[in-house]
C-alpha positions in Angstrom: 137.1 72.7 41.1 135.6 73.7 44.4 132.1 75.6 43.9 130.6 78.1 46.8 128.4 76.3 49.1 125.4 77.9 47.4 125.9 75.7 44.4 124.8 72.4 45.6 124.4 69.3 43.3 120.6 70.0 43.4 121.3 73.7 42.1 123.6 72.4 39.4 120.9 69.6 38.2 118.4 72.1 37.9 120.7 74.4 36.0 121.4 71.5 33.7 117.8 70.8 33.0 116.8 74.5 32.4 119.8 74.6 30.0 118.6 71.4 28.1 114.8 72.4 28.3 115.6 75.9 26.8 118.0 74.4 24.2 115.3 72.0 22.9 112.6 74.8 22.4 110.9 74.8 18.9 112.2 77.3 16.3 110.3 80.8 16.5 108.5 82.3 13.9 111.1 84.4 13.0 113.8 81.6 12.4 111.4 79.8 10.0 111.2 81.6 6.6 108.0 79.6 5.6 106.1 80.7 8.5 107.6 84.3 8.4 105.6 85.0 5.3 102.2 84.1 6.9 102.7 85.3 10.1 102.8 89.0 9.0 99.8 91.0 10.6 97.6 93.0 7.9 97.9 96.6 8.5 95.3 98.7 7.1 96.2 101.9 5.2 92.7 103.1 5.7 92.0 106.4 7.9 90.6 105.5 11.4 86.9 105.7 12.0 85.7 109.1 12.9 82.5 109.9 14.5 80.5 113.2 13.0 77.6 114.3 14.8 75.9 117.4 13.3 73.9 117.7 16.5 75.4 117.2 19.8 72.3 117.9 22.0 68.6 118.4 22.1 66.5 120.7 24.3 62.9 119.4 24.5 60.2 122.1 24.9 58.2 121.8 28.2 55.8 118.9 28.3 53.7 117.4 31.1 55.4 114.9 33.5 55.0 111.2 32.0 54.6 112.4 28.5 57.0 110.2 26.3 59.3 112.3 24.1 62.0 111.3 21.5 64.6 112.8 18.9 66.5 111.4 16.4 70.1 112.0 16.6 72.1 111.4 13.1 75.6 109.7 13.3 78.1 109.6 10.2 81.4 107.8 10.2 83.6 110.1 8.2 86.7 107.9 8.6 87.3 104.9 6.5 87.3 102.1 8.9 84.5 100.7 10.5 83.1 102.6 13.5 81.5 100.3 16.4 79.2 102.0 18.7 79.5 99.9 21.7 77.4 101.9 24.4 74.7 104.7 23.9 72.7 106.2 26.7 70.8 109.3 27.3 71.8 111.7 29.9 
């Protein structure tokens, strides 16, 4: 059998090595029943976290420059999963 010029002995050897290598791959989780049972992700049926802010802003009364002021904002998670507050800043 005559192959086109593109199919050189080096290309044939590369294809043979690739076919052998992929045929020797370990079985995947889906093929192994023992692993299939332990590899399933745990899905939460809880509602996602939900942030509730009774107050979303605050206006301070006029104060002298340099006077420290503060205000407490109350935050509540009304969802069922954990709510993470990663970054909080004043504007």
